[in-house]
C-alpha positions as CSV (number, residue, x, y, z in Angstrom):
1,M,-67.9,6.9,58.8
2,T,-67.5,8.4,62.2
3,F,-64.2,8.8,64.3
4,S,-63.9,8.9,68.0
5,P,-62.4,11.9,69.7
6,S,-59.3,9.9,70.5
7,Q,-58.8,8.9,66.9
8,T,-59.3,12.4,65.7
9,A,-56.6,13.7,68.1
10,S,-54.2,11.0,67.0
11,N,-54.7,11.8,63.3
12,A,-54.0,15.5,64.0
13,G,-50.8,14.7,65.9
14,S,-49.7,12.5,63.1
15,S,-50.3,15.2,60.5
16,R,-48.4,17.7,62.5
17,R,-45.3,15.4,62.8
18,R,-45.3,14.8,59.1
19,L,-45.4,18.6,58.5
20,I,-42.5,19.2,60.8
21,I,-40.5,16.4,59.3
22,T,-41.2,17.8,55.8
23,L,-40.1,21.3,56.8
24,I,-36.9,19.9,58.4
25,L,-36.1,17.9,55.2
26,I,-36.8,21.0,53.0
27,S,-34.5,23.1,55.2
28,V,-31.8,20.5,55.2
29,G,-32.1,20.2,51.4
30,I,-31.9,23.9,51.0
31,H,-28.7,24.0,53.1
32,V,-27.2,21.1,51.3
33,A,-27.9,22.8,47.9
34,A,-26.5,26.1,49.2
35,A,-23.3,24.3,50.4
36,I,-22.9,22.6,47.0
37,V,-23.3,26.0,45.2
38,A,-20.9,27.7,47.6
39,G,-18.3,24.9,47.0
40,I,-18.7,25.3,43.2
41,V,-18.1,29.0,43.5
42,V,-15.0,28.6,45.7
43,V,-13.5,26.0,43.4
44,A,-14.4,28.1,40.3
45,R,-12.4,31.1,41.7
46,Y,-9.1,29.1,41.3
47,F,-9.7,28.6,37.6
48,A,-11.2,31.9,36.7
49,E,-8.9,34.7,35.4
50,A,-8.2,37.4,37.9
51,P,-10.1,40.6,37.1
52,A,-8.1,43.6,35.9
53,E,-7.2,46.0,38.6
54,F,-6.5,49.6,38.1
55,K,-4.5,51.2,40.8
56,S,-3.4,54.8,41.1
57,T,-0.2,55.2,43.2
58,K,0.7,58.5,44.6
59,D,3.8,60.2,43.0
60,V,6.1,60.8,45.8
61,R,8.6,63.5,45.0
62,I,11.4,64.4,47.3
63,P,12.0,68.1,47.3
64,A,15.6,69.2,46.5
65,K,17.7,70.2,49.4
66,K,18.3,73.8,49.3
67,R,21.7,73.6,51.1
68,E,23.0,70.9,48.7
69,A,21.8,72.8,45.7
70,K,23.6,76.0,46.9
71,M,26.8,74.0,47.4
72,N,26.6,72.5,43.9
73,M,26.1,75.9,42.4
74,A,29.1,77.2,44.3
75,A,31.2,74.4,43.0
76,L,30.2,75.2,39.4
77,D,31.1,78.8,40.0
78,A,34.5,77.8,41.2
79,I,35.1,75.9,37.9
80,A,34.8,79.0,35.9
81,P,38.1,80.5,34.7
82,K,39.5,83.3,36.8
83,P,39.8,86.7,35.2
84,T,43.2,87.4,33.7
85,F,45.0,90.5,32.7
86,S,45.3,91.1,29.0
87,D,48.2,93.5,29.4
88,K,51.6,91.8,29.5
89,M,54.1,92.8,32.0
90,Q,57.4,93.8,30.5
91,S,60.7,94.4,32.1
92,S,64.2,95.1,30.9
93,R,65.8,93.8,34.1
94,P,66.7,90.1,34.5
95,T,64.4,88.1,36.6
96,A,64.9,85.1,38.9
97,F,62.2,82.9,37.3
98,S,62.2,81.1,33.9
99,L,59.7,79.2,31.8
100,P,58.7,75.8,33.1
101,D,60.1,72.7,31.5
102,V,58.2,70.9,28.7
103,P,56.3,68.0,30.2
104,K,57.5,64.5,29.3
105,L,55.4,62.9,26.6
106,P,54.7,59.1,26.6
107,L,56.5,58.5,23.3
108,D,56.3,54.7,23.8
109,Q,52.6,54.9,23.4
110,M,52.7,56.6,20.1
111,L,52.0,54.4,17.0
112,P,54.6,54.2,14.2
113,L,53.5,56.0,11.1
114,D,53.7,54.6,7.6
115,P,54.8,57.4,5.3
116,S,53.2,55.8,2.3
117,Q,49.8,56.5,3.8
118,F,50.4,60.2,3.7
119,I,52.0,60.5,0.3
120,G,49.7,60.7,-2.7
121,D,50.1,60.9,-6.4
122,Q,49.6,64.6,-6.4
123,I,53.1,65.2,-5.0
124,A,54.8,62.9,-7.4
125,S,56.6,65.8,-9.1
126,L,58.0,67.0,-5.8
127,A,59.0,63.5,-4.9
128,N,60.9,63.2,-8.2
129,I,63.1,66.1,-7.2
130,G,63.9,64.4,-3.9
131,A,64.3,61.0,-5.4
132,M,66.6,61.9,-8.3
133,G,68.6,64.7,-6.7
134,T,69.0,68.3,-7.8
135,G,72.7,68.3,-8.6
136,S,74.1,68.2,-12.1
137,G,76.9,65.6,-11.4
138,S,76.4,62.0,-12.3
139,A,77.3,60.8,-8.9
140,S,74.4,62.5,-7.1
141,T,72.0,59.9,-5.9
142,G,69.0,59.8,-3.6
143,G,65.5,58.3,-3.0
144,G,66.4,54.6,-2.8
145,G,69.4,54.6,-5.0
146,F,68.1,56.3,-8.2
147,S,70.6,58.3,-10.1
148,D,70.1,61.8,-11.4
149,K,68.9,60.3,-14.7
150,G,66.1,58.3,-13.0
151,M,65.9,54.5,-12.9
152,S,67.9,52.1,-15.0
153,F,66.5,48.8,-16.2
154,L,68.3,46.5,-18.6
155,G,70.2,49.4,-20.1
156,I,67.3,51.9,-20.4
157,Q,67.3,55.1,-18.3
158,S,63.8,56.5,-17.6
159,S,62.0,58.4,-14.9
160,G,58.6,58.1,-13.3
161,Q,56.7,57.4,-10.1
162,R,54.1,54.8,-11.3
163,I,56.2,52.0,-12.9
164,L,54.8,49.0,-14.7
165,L,56.9,46.1,-16.0
166,L,55.5,43.8,-18.7
167,F,57.4,40.6,-19.4
168,D,56.8,38.5,-22.5
169,V,57.7,35.1,-21.2
170,S,57.0,33.1,-24.3
171,L,59.5,30.4,-25.3
172,S,60.8,32.3,-28.3
173,V,61.6,35.4,-26.1
174,T,63.3,33.2,-23.5
175,H,65.5,31.6,-26.2
176,K,66.4,34.9,-27.9
177,A,67.2,36.5,-24.5
178,A,69.6,33.7,-23.6
179,K,71.2,33.9,-27.0
180,A,71.7,37.7,-26.6
181,G,73.5,37.0,-23.3
182,V,70.6,38.0,-21.1
183,P,69.2,34.8,-19.6
184,L,66.1,34.5,-17.6
185,E,68.1,34.6,-14.3
186,K,69.6,38.0,-15.3
187,I,66.2,39.5,-16.1
188,Q,64.9,38.3,-12.8
189,Q,67.9,39.8,-10.9
190,E,67.5,43.1,-12.8
191,T,63.9,43.1,-11.8
192,I,64.7,42.4,-8.1
193,D,67.4,45.1,-8.1
194,L,64.9,47.7,-9.6
195,I,62.3,46.8,-7.0
196,G,64.8,47.2,-4.2
197,K,65.8,50.7,-5.3
198,L,62.2,52.0,-5.7
199,P,61.6,55.1,-3.4
200,I,58.8,55.0,-0.9
201,T,57.0,57.7,-3.0
202,S,56.6,55.4,-6.0
203,K,54.2,52.7,-7.0
204,F,54.9,49.7,-9.1
205,G,53.4,46.6,-10.8
206,L,54.5,43.5,-12.6
207,I,52.7,41.5,-15.3
208,Q,53.9,38.3,-17.1
209,F,52.2,37.3,-20.4
210,T,52.4,35.0,-23.3
211,Q,48.8,35.2,-24.6
212,N,47.2,34.8,-21.2
213,Y,48.7,37.0,-18.5
214,K,49.6,36.7,-14.8
215,P,49.8,40.0,-12.8
216,F,51.5,40.5,-9.4
217,S,48.7,42.7,-8.4
218,K,45.5,44.2,-10.0
219,E,46.7,47.7,-9.3
220,L,50.0,49.5,-8.7
221,L,51.2,49.1,-5.1
222,P,53.2,51.6,-3.0
223,A,56.9,50.7,-2.7
224,T,56.7,49.8,1.0
225,D,59.0,47.3,2.5
226,N,56.2,44.7,2.7
227,N,55.2,45.2,-0.9
228,R,58.7,45.1,-2.2
229,A,59.4,41.8,-0.3
230,A,56.2,40.3,-1.7
231,A,57.2,41.3,-5.2
232,V,60.6,39.8,-4.9
233,N,59.1,36.6,-3.6
234,W,56.7,36.6,-6.6
235,V,59.5,37.1,-9.1
236,Q,61.5,34.2,-7.5
237,S,58.6,31.7,-7.1
238,E,55.9,32.7,-9.6
239,W,58.0,33.3,-12.7
240,V,57.0,31.3,-15.8
241,T,59.9,29.4,-17.3
242,G,58.2,26.8,-19.5
243,G,57.2,29.3,-22.3
244,S,53.5,28.6,-21.9
245,M,50.9,29.9,-19.4
246,S,47.9,27.6,-19.0
247,Q,44.8,29.0,-17.3
248,S,44.7,28.6,-13.5
249,S,43.7,30.5,-10.5
250,K,46.7,32.8,-10.9
251,V,46.5,33.1,-14.7
252,T,43.9,35.1,-16.5
253,S,42.7,33.8,-19.9
254,N,43.1,36.3,-22.6
255,A,42.4,35.7,-26.3
256,Q,43.5,39.3,-27.2
257,G,47.2,38.7,-26.2
258,L,49.1,42.0,-25.8
259,I,45.9,44.0,-26.5
260,G,44.2,42.6,-23.5
261,V,47.3,43.1,-21.4
262,L,47.5,46.8,-22.5
263,D,43.9,47.3,-21.5
264,V,44.7,46.0,-18.0
265,A,47.8,48.2,-17.9
266,A,45.7,51.3,-18.8
267,E,43.5,50.7,-15.7
268,M,46.7,50.9,-13.5
269,K,47.5,54.4,-15.0
270,P,51.3,54.1,-15.1
271,D,53.6,56.9,-16.1
272,V,56.5,54.7,-17.3
273,I,56.3,51.2,-18.8
274,F,59.0,48.7,-19.6
275,I,58.0,46.0,-22.1
276,I,60.4,43.0,-22.5
277,S,59.6,41.1,-25.7
278,D,60.8,40.1,-29.2
279,G,58.2,42.3,-30.9
280,S,56.0,39.5,-32.2
281,F,52.7,39.4,-30.3
282,Q,50.1,36.7,-30.9
283,W,46.3,36.7,-30.5
284,K,43.2,34.8,-31.4
285,A,40.9,36.7,-33.7
286,G,38.1,35.6,-36.0
287,G,38.3,32.0,-34.8
288,G,42.0,31.6,-35.5
289,S,45.4,32.7,-34.2
290,G,47.9,35.0,-35.7
291,T,50.2,38.0,-35.2
292,I,48.6,41.2,-33.9
293,P,48.8,44.0,-36.5
294,W,50.9,46.9,-35.4
295,P,48.1,49.5,-36.1
296,E,46.0,47.7,-33.4
297,V,48.9,47.9,-31.0
298,K,49.6,51.6,-31.7
299,K,45.9,52.4,-31.3
300,R,45.9,50.9,-27.8
301,F,48.9,53.1,-26.9
302,T,47.8,56.4,-28.4
303,E,44.1,56.2,-27.6
304,N,44.0,54.5,-24.2
305,L,47.2,53.7,-22.4
306,C,49.4,56.7,-23.2
307,K,46.8,59.2,-24.3
308,S,48.0,62.8,-24.3
309,G,51.6,61.7,-23.5
310,S,50.6,60.5,-20.0
311,C,53.3,57.8,-19.9
312,K,56.6,56.8,-21.3
313,V,56.9,53.4,-23.2
314,N,60.3,51.6,-23.2
315,F,60.9,48.4,-25.2
316,I,63.6,45.9,-24.5
317,A,63.5,43.8,-27.6
318,F,65.4,40.5,-28.3
319,E,66.3,39.8,-32.0
320,A,63.2,41.7,-33.2
321,K,62.5,41.8,-36.9
322,D,63.2,45.0,-38.7
323,E,59.6,45.9,-39.1
324,D,58.8,45.1,-35.5
325,S,61.8,47.1,-34.3
326,R,60.8,50.1,-36.4
327,E,57.2,50.1,-35.0
328,M,58.5,49.8,-31.4
329,K,60.8,52.7,-31.8
330,L,58.0,54.9,-33.3
331,I,55.8,54.1,-30.2
332,S,58.6,54.8,-27.7
333,Q,59.7,58.0,-29.4
334,R,56.2,59.4,-29.5
335,S,55.8,58.7,-25.8
336,G,59.2,60.0,-24.7
337,G,60.6,56.5,-24.1
338,K,63.4,54.4,-25.6
339,T,63.8,51.1,-27.5
340,I,66.9,48.9,-27.4
341,D,67.3,45.8,-29.5
342,L,69.6,43.2,-27.9
343,K,71.0,40.6,-30.4
């Protein structure tokens, strides 16, 4: 098949146009693809984590000012104490000058001191001298109203700085005390009077018991005004009058009776004890109840409470049996105390 020259030229022109169009389309496609990739990269930068940057900053130090440093050193030198003469000037002639007045102290800013905080048990012997007086006359008194013979409670004179009162408030003791002319009200008043006369150097404690017991405090307290007032309020409001002491928040259960009370008293370390009772102490031993044998009571006194004569035991007994009275007198005599039997 043959083509004319005009047809051949037309075909060549057509091929050239197709080639140019193809090149243009390829170029446009390349640019479009590049634009899409660039857009993806730009958008991805907003979601990608920023790369770590390590920067080294220059340490700028301001040099010290020499003039200011010299002024500071001069100020420090001025603070140093001036040299003084060690030799004292003496003159026998009167001079026109005198010592300066003592500066006024702000006494209103000083806190009041509680003497009980500075007085310990180690000076109890010295306090005894101040509390009881050093004179030989019976009228000499001191230290809160104590006489030269010490303290007096229900007719017994004794002395000491760590005082413990044990009250048997069982119904039998209450009846016997009233029959002897010492009703419960008198015992309470005697207790209040004794508390009010305690010197600040002493410590005291109170325990009521039947078989259970009820202490004023678990330890001996200093005879400060607040403690004395609290003890008086306790005697007036917490005294057991019914002859029985059921267990409660203020009452400690005690199957050992007086033995358990003496164990508690031994922890308080008293040096003088007053026991108000009729000499008949009950306990629960071996599943039953009965009277505490006196050997058990004496063992508690000699081996625990008043070991080596560390305290005086005084009994105030009401209509005690002869055997009970005899045993109480033996205990009190061995300790340096006394026993009285009120009938």
